[in-house]
C-alpha positions as CSV (number, residue, x, y, z in Angstrom):
1,M,-15.7,0.3,23.0
2,N,-14.8,-2.7,25.1
3,T,-14.2,-1.5,28.6
4,T,-14.2,-4.8,30.4
5,Q,-11.5,-5.5,33.0
6,S,-8.1,-5.8,31.4
7,S,-5.8,-8.8,31.7
8,L,-2.7,-6.6,31.5
9,T,0.2,-8.3,33.3
10,S,1.1,-6.5,36.4
11,R,4.2,-4.4,36.0
12,R,5.2,-5.3,39.5
13,E,5.1,-9.0,38.6
14,F,7.4,-8.7,35.6
15,L,9.7,-6.2,37.4
16,K,10.3,-8.7,40.1
17,S,11.3,-11.3,37.5
18,S,13.8,-8.8,35.9
19,S,16.5,-8.2,38.5
20,T,19.0,-5.4,38.0
21,A,21.9,-7.8,38.4
22,A,20.5,-10.1,35.7
23,F,19.9,-7.1,33.4
24,A,23.4,-5.8,34.0
25,G,24.9,-9.1,32.9
26,A,22.6,-9.4,29.9
27,I,23.3,-6.0,28.6
28,A,27.1,-6.4,28.8
29,A,27.5,-9.8,27.3
30,P,26.5,-11.4,24.0
31,H,23.8,-14.1,23.9
32,F,23.6,-17.2,21.9
33,F,20.6,-19.3,20.8
34,T,20.2,-22.3,23.2
35,S,18.0,-24.3,20.8
36,S,17.7,-24.8,17.1
37,S,15.4,-22.5,15.3
38,H,12.9,-24.0,12.9
39,A,12.5,-22.5,9.4
40,A,9.1,-21.8,8.0
41,S,8.7,-23.4,4.7
42,P,8.0,-21.3,1.6
43,G,4.5,-22.8,1.4
44,E,3.7,-22.1,5.0
45,T,1.4,-19.0,5.5
46,L,2.7,-16.7,8.2
47,K,-0.2,-15.0,10.0
48,V,0.5,-11.5,11.3
49,G,-1.2,-9.8,14.2
50,L,-1.1,-6.0,14.6
51,I,-1.2,-4.5,18.1
52,G,-1.7,-0.7,17.9
53,C,-3.5,0.5,14.8
54,G,-2.2,4.0,14.6
55,G,-0.1,5.4,11.7
56,R,3.1,3.6,12.6
57,G,1.3,0.3,13.2
58,T,-0.6,0.6,10.0
59,G,2.6,1.3,8.0
60,A,4.4,-1.6,9.7
61,A,1.5,-4.0,8.8
62,A,1.6,-3.0,5.1
63,Q,5.4,-3.4,5.1
64,A,5.1,-6.8,6.7
65,L,2.6,-8.0,4.1
66,K,4.9,-6.8,1.3
67,A,7.9,-8.5,2.8
68,D,6.9,-12.1,2.0
69,S,4.9,-13.8,-0.7
70,N,3.0,-16.0,1.7
71,V,1.9,-13.8,4.6
72,E,-1.5,-12.4,5.7
73,L,-2.8,-10.0,8.2
74,F,-4.9,-12.2,10.5
75,A,-5.7,-10.2,13.6
76,V,-5.7,-6.6,14.7
77,G,-6.1,-5.0,18.1
78,D,-6.3,-1.5,19.6
79,V,-7.6,0.1,22.7
80,F,-10.0,2.2,20.6
81,E,-12.5,0.7,18.2
82,R,-12.4,3.5,15.7
83,A,-8.8,2.8,14.8
84,L,-9.4,-0.8,13.5
85,S,-11.4,-0.3,10.3
86,G,-9.3,2.6,9.1
87,S,-6.1,0.7,9.7
88,I,-7.4,-2.4,7.9
89,K,-8.5,-0.4,4.9
90,A,-5.2,1.5,4.6
91,V,-3.2,-1.8,4.8
92,A,-5.4,-3.4,2.1
93,A,-4.9,-0.4,-0.1
94,E,-1.1,-0.4,0.3
95,A,-0.3,-4.2,0.4
96,G,-3.3,-5.7,-1.4
97,A,-6.7,-6.7,-0.2
98,D,-5.9,-10.4,-1.0
99,K,-3.4,-10.4,1.9
100,V,-5.8,-8.9,4.5
101,K,-7.8,-11.8,6.1
102,V,-9.0,-10.2,9.3
103,K,-12.4,-11.7,10.2
104,P,-14.7,-9.8,12.6
105,E,-13.9,-12.2,15.4
106,N,-10.2,-11.3,15.1
107,M,-10.7,-7.6,15.6
108,F,-10.1,-6.9,19.2
109,V,-10.8,-3.7,21.2
110,G,-9.9,-2.7,24.7
111,L,-7.0,-2.6,27.2
112,D,-6.6,-6.4,26.8
113,A,-6.7,-6.4,23.0
114,Y,-3.0,-7.1,22.8
115,R,-3.4,-10.5,24.6
116,K,-6.3,-11.5,22.4
117,V,-4.3,-10.8,19.2
118,I,-1.3,-12.8,20.5
119,N,-3.6,-15.7,21.4
120,S,-5.6,-15.6,18.1
121,G,-3.3,-18.0,16.2
122,V,-0.9,-15.6,14.7
123,D,2.8,-16.4,14.0
124,V,4.2,-12.8,14.0
125,V,3.1,-9.9,16.1
126,L,3.8,-6.2,15.3
127,L,4.0,-4.1,18.5
128,A,3.1,-0.5,17.8
129,S,1.0,0.7,20.8
130,P,2.3,3.6,22.9
131,P,5.7,2.8,24.3
132,G,4.6,2.7,27.9
133,F,2.8,-0.6,27.1
134,R,5.7,-2.1,25.2
135,P,7.4,-4.1,28.0
136,V,4.1,-5.8,28.9
137,H,3.2,-6.5,25.3
138,L,6.7,-7.8,24.5
139,R,6.7,-10.1,27.4
140,A,3.3,-11.6,26.5
141,A,4.5,-12.1,22.9
142,V,7.7,-13.9,23.7
143,E,6.0,-16.1,26.4
144,A,3.5,-17.1,23.7
145,G,6.3,-18.0,21.3
146,K,5.7,-15.4,18.6
147,H,8.1,-13.8,16.3
148,I,8.1,-10.0,16.8
149,F,8.5,-6.6,15.2
150,C,8.9,-4.2,18.1
151,E,8.7,-0.5,17.6
152,K,10.9,2.0,19.3
153,P,11.3,3.0,22.1
154,M,11.0,-0.2,24.0
155,A,10.1,1.3,27.3
156,T,9.7,4.7,29.1
157,D,11.5,3.9,32.3
158,A,14.5,1.9,33.4
159,P,12.5,-0.9,35.1
160,G,10.7,-1.3,31.8
161,V,14.0,-1.7,30.0
162,R,15.0,-4.3,32.5
163,S,11.8,-6.2,31.7
164,V,12.6,-5.8,28.0
165,I,16.1,-7.3,28.3
166,E,14.6,-10.3,30.2
167,S,12.1,-10.7,27.3
168,V,15.1,-10.6,24.9
169,R,16.7,-13.4,26.8
170,I,13.6,-15.5,26.5
171,A,13.2,-14.8,22.8
172,K,16.8,-16.0,22.2
173,E,16.3,-19.2,24.2
174,R,13.2,-19.9,22.1
175,S,14.8,-18.9,18.8
176,L,12.2,-16.2,18.1
177,A,12.9,-13.4,15.7
178,L,12.9,-9.9,17.3
179,V,13.4,-7.0,15.0
180,A,13.5,-3.5,16.5
181,G,11.9,-0.4,15.0
182,F,15.3,1.5,15.0
183,C,14.8,1.6,11.2
184,W,18.1,3.4,10.4
185,R,20.0,0.2,11.2
186,Y,18.3,-1.2,8.1
187,D,19.2,1.7,5.9
188,Y,21.7,0.8,3.2
189,P,23.6,4.2,3.1
190,L,23.9,4.3,6.8
191,R,25.0,0.7,7.1
192,E,27.8,1.5,4.7
193,L,28.7,4.7,6.5
194,F,28.9,3.1,9.9
195,K,30.9,0.2,8.5
196,R,33.5,2.6,7.2
197,I,33.6,4.5,10.5
198,H,34.1,1.2,12.4
199,E,36.9,0.2,9.9
200,G,38.8,3.4,10.7
201,Q,38.1,5.5,7.6
202,I,37.8,8.7,9.7
203,G,40.4,7.5,12.2
204,D,39.7,7.5,15.9
205,V,36.3,9.0,16.8
206,R,36.7,12.1,19.0
207,A,33.2,13.6,19.2
208,I,29.7,13.0,17.9
209,Y,27.0,15.7,17.4
210,G,23.4,14.7,16.6
211,T,20.2,16.8,16.1
212,Y,16.5,16.0,16.2
213,L,14.9,19.4,15.7
214,T,11.3,19.4,14.6
215,G,7.8,20.6,15.4
216,P,5.3,19.1,17.9
217,V,4.3,15.5,17.0
218,K,1.0,15.3,18.7
219,P,0.2,18.7,20.4
220,M,-1.8,18.5,23.6
221,P,-5.4,19.6,22.9
222,P,-7.1,22.1,25.2
223,A,-9.0,20.7,28.2
224,S,-12.2,22.1,26.8
225,S,-12.1,19.6,23.9
226,R,-12.4,16.7,26.3
227,K,-15.7,15.0,25.9
228,E,-18.0,14.2,28.8
229,G,-17.5,10.7,30.2
230,I,-13.9,10.2,29.2
231,T,-11.9,8.9,32.1
232,D,-8.6,10.3,33.1
233,L,-6.8,7.2,31.7
234,E,-8.6,7.4,28.4
235,W,-7.8,11.1,28.1
236,M,-4.1,10.3,28.6
237,I,-4.0,7.4,26.2
238,R,-5.8,9.5,23.5
239,N,-3.0,12.1,24.0
240,W,-0.3,9.6,24.9
241,Y,2.6,11.6,23.3
242,N,2.2,14.3,25.9
243,F,2.7,12.1,29.0
244,N,6.1,10.7,29.8
245,W,4.8,7.4,31.2
246,L,3.2,6.6,27.9
247,G,5.5,8.2,25.3
248,G,8.7,8.8,27.2
249,D,9.0,12.5,26.3
250,G,10.1,13.7,22.8
251,F,13.7,12.9,23.6
252,V,12.9,9.2,24.2
253,E,10.1,8.8,21.7
254,Q,11.6,10.5,18.6
255,A,15.2,11.6,19.3
256,V,15.9,8.1,20.5
257,H,16.7,7.5,16.8
258,T,19.6,9.9,17.1
259,C,20.5,8.2,20.4
260,D,20.7,5.0,18.4
261,W,23.1,6.7,15.9
262,L,25.4,7.7,18.8
263,A,25.2,4.2,20.1
264,W,25.9,2.8,16.7
265,V,29.0,4.9,16.3
266,M,30.3,3.6,19.6
267,K,29.6,0.0,18.6
268,D,26.8,-0.1,21.2
269,V,29.2,0.4,24.1
270,P,27.3,2.5,26.6
271,P,28.6,5.9,27.9
272,V,29.9,6.3,31.4
273,S,28.0,9.5,32.2
274,C,25.6,12.1,31.0
275,T,24.5,15.7,31.8
276,A,21.6,17.5,30.1
277,V,19.5,20.7,30.1
278,G,15.9,21.1,29.0
279,G,12.5,22.4,29.8
280,R,9.1,23.5,28.6
281,Q,9.3,26.7,26.6
282,I,5.8,26.8,25.2
283,P,3.2,26.3,28.0
284,V,0.3,23.8,27.5
285,Q,-2.7,22.7,29.6
286,G,-2.0,19.1,30.6
287,G,0.8,16.7,29.8
288,N,4.2,16.6,31.5
289,I,6.9,16.4,28.8
290,Y,9.6,18.9,27.9
291,D,9.7,20.5,24.4
292,H,13.5,20.7,24.3
293,I,16.4,18.8,25.7
294,E,20.2,18.9,25.0
295,A,22.2,16.0,26.4
296,N,26.0,15.5,26.7
297,Y,27.4,11.9,26.9
298,V,30.9,10.9,27.9
299,W,32.4,7.5,27.0
300,A,35.2,5.7,28.8
301,D,37.7,6.3,26.0
302,G,37.1,10.1,26.2
303,T,34.7,10.3,23.2
304,L,32.1,13.0,23.7
305,G,28.5,12.8,22.3
306,F,26.1,15.7,22.1
307,L,22.4,15.5,21.1
308,S,20.1,18.5,20.6
309,Q,16.3,17.8,20.6
310,R,13.5,20.3,20.2
311,Q,9.8,20.0,19.3
312,I,8.6,23.6,18.9
313,A,6.6,25.0,16.0
314,G,8.0,27.7,13.9
315,C,11.7,26.8,14.6
316,F,14.5,25.6,12.4
317,S,14.2,21.8,11.7
318,E,17.1,19.4,11.3
319,N,17.9,15.7,11.8
320,H,21.7,15.4,11.2
321,L,24.7,13.6,12.6
322,T,28.4,14.6,12.5
323,V,31.1,12.3,13.6
324,I,34.5,13.9,14.1
325,G,37.5,11.6,13.7
326,S,41.3,12.1,13.8
327,K,41.4,11.6,10.0
328,G,38.1,12.9,8.8
329,T,34.5,13.7,9.5
330,A,31.4,11.6,8.7
331,H,28.0,13.1,8.0
332,I,24.4,12.1,7.8
333,D,22.4,15.0,6.4
334,S,19.8,15.9,3.7
335,R,22.2,14.9,1.0
336,G,22.8,11.5,2.4
337,A,25.7,9.7,4.0
338,S,29.3,11.0,3.4
339,I,32.8,11.3,4.7
340,A,35.1,14.3,4.3
341,G,38.8,14.3,4.9
342,D,41.7,12.1,3.9
343,N,39.4,9.3,2.7
344,A,36.5,11.3,1.2
345,W,33.4,9.2,0.3
346,R,29.8,9.6,-0.5
347,Y,27.2,6.8,-0.8
348,Q,26.2,6.1,-4.3
349,G,24.4,2.7,-4.1
350,E,20.8,1.6,-4.0
351,K,18.5,3.1,-1.4
352,P,15.5,0.9,-0.7
353,S,13.0,2.0,2.0
354,M,14.6,1.2,5.4
355,Y,11.1,0.5,6.7
356,Q,10.6,-2.2,4.1
357,V,14.1,-3.6,4.5
358,E,13.6,-4.3,8.2
359,H,10.5,-6.4,7.5
360,N,12.1,-8.1,4.5
361,E,15.0,-9.2,6.7
362,L,12.6,-10.2,9.6
363,F,10.6,-12.5,7.4
364,A,13.6,-13.9,5.6
365,S,15.2,-14.8,8.9
366,I,12.0,-16.6,10.0
367,R,12.0,-18.6,6.7
368,S,15.6,-19.5,7.0
369,G,15.5,-20.6,10.6
370,K,18.1,-18.1,11.6
371,P,16.0,-15.5,13.4
372,I,17.3,-11.9,13.8
373,N,17.4,-10.6,17.4
374,D,18.0,-6.9,17.8
375,G,17.3,-7.1,21.5
376,D,20.6,-6.1,23.1
377,R,21.1,-3.0,21.1
378,M,17.5,-1.9,21.2
379,A,17.6,-2.0,25.0
380,K,20.8,0.0,25.2
381,S,19.6,2.7,22.8
382,T,16.3,3.0,24.7
383,L,18.1,3.3,28.0
384,L,20.5,5.9,26.4
385,G,17.4,8.0,25.7
386,I,16.0,7.6,29.2
387,M,19.4,8.6,30.6
388,G,19.4,11.9,28.7
389,R,15.8,12.6,29.6
390,N,16.3,11.9,33.3
391,A,19.6,13.9,33.4
392,A,17.6,16.9,32.0
393,Y,14.6,16.3,34.4
394,T,16.8,16.2,37.5
395,G,19.7,18.5,36.5
396,Q,22.1,15.9,37.8
397,Q,25.0,14.1,36.2
398,L,24.0,10.5,35.8
399,T,26.2,7.5,35.3
400,W,25.3,4.4,33.2
401,D,25.2,2.4,36.4
402,M,22.8,4.9,38.0
403,I,20.3,4.8,35.1
404,L,20.7,1.0,34.8
405,N,19.7,0.6,38.4
406,S,17.0,3.3,38.5
407,Q,13.9,2.3,40.5
408,Q,11.7,5.0,39.1
409,V,8.5,3.4,37.8
410,L,6.5,5.7,35.6
411,V,3.9,3.3,34.3
412,P,1.0,2.4,36.6
413,D,-0.7,-1.0,37.1
414,I,-3.7,-0.6,34.8
415,K,-6.8,-2.7,35.6
416,D,-9.5,-1.0,33.6
417,W,-10.5,2.4,32.2
418,D,-11.4,3.7,35.7
419,T,-7.9,3.1,37.0
420,K,-7.0,6.1,39.1
421,F,-3.5,7.5,38.3
422,E,-1.9,10.9,38.7
423,P,1.1,11.4,36.4
424,E,4.1,13.1,37.8
425,P,4.1,16.9,37.5
426,L,6.4,18.6,34.9
427,A,10.0,18.0,36.1
428,M,11.9,20.9,37.6
429,P,15.8,20.4,37.4
430,G,17.3,20.7,40.8
431,R,14.1,19.9,42.6
432,T,13.0,16.7,40.8
433,K,14.9,13.9,42.4
434,F,16.6,11.0,40.7
435,I,15.2,7.7,41.8
């Protein structure tokens, strides 16, 4: 393992360059490309770099290679060496060994692996490391002029989101493609459903109810399993899902997909306020995330949004959405996308993999010189998740302006594996303060 000093950009540096005022304007107004984009010719090989070689990153790399006839995996990077070879083998098995051209000198390990991948000569980078690192990785990629696939969520705290929106602005100025890992936006049935909602097929939207009820994603292992010599930072990164600075909490890391559904219904207009309840029902040793949160959002037009999230083993599981309108009800459930009421409808068209579609459209946009940029909505949906989590953590009613201006920085400045950092204790509503 490479444990040399990291070249991670200081969070304080990029937070200074991402003022709240600038972010507020950026998130409220549309952006336009300020320079002409340059299409990649069909004969030009697009080199892909993967940052974060876990399951999601490996899947994204395989989908990227299948999205275009002239693309290759050129470089990979991860903080842990063991992840590299397994990821490369899995990508080759899924997408074809002929498209995997990763030489040993382009396999990078360590806290600074992301920067080495970006500077290796790649054209497209796939960002799939733990979300706490996403703002730094995204900024480095856009500053280097790379096209980007950026997994969700895009940050774990509000200052990180402000950095993301500044990176989005830079990407637009440089005509860089930026596709978000909010994969449902690329799902054919849901695209058709939301189009019909927006066209008024269920009338005026009155209320939205979403669920993300599942089991634990990456359970926290017992402290006794920690091997001798592992630093506190390494232990946290190996168990990143269980620390809110790295994963954001289950509400932000997983249920953010459902947050994105709520935002999509409302045409990405943010809510004015949120209250929430939550806690840790099943005790664990280590980690500082809740295992359940229920959030209640209110929009300026009176629309109400409710989102129930739980990650506890042995419980009922469900990932649904119900949109109640004045003339009908829209549903996303195990049977697909449908509308009940005056204008009943059920999706009957083709259903390609949404994971593949997002990469197909990413690479097609690069080839055409008309790069996709999902940045504005991906920042809003991420902040919507953080808003719900922080409302649950503090027990307070939060407004959009409050969360937009939050100064709470969860992610530390990381220099090397010996960086000392004490994560916040498990939140206690009524005692944990909003910052």
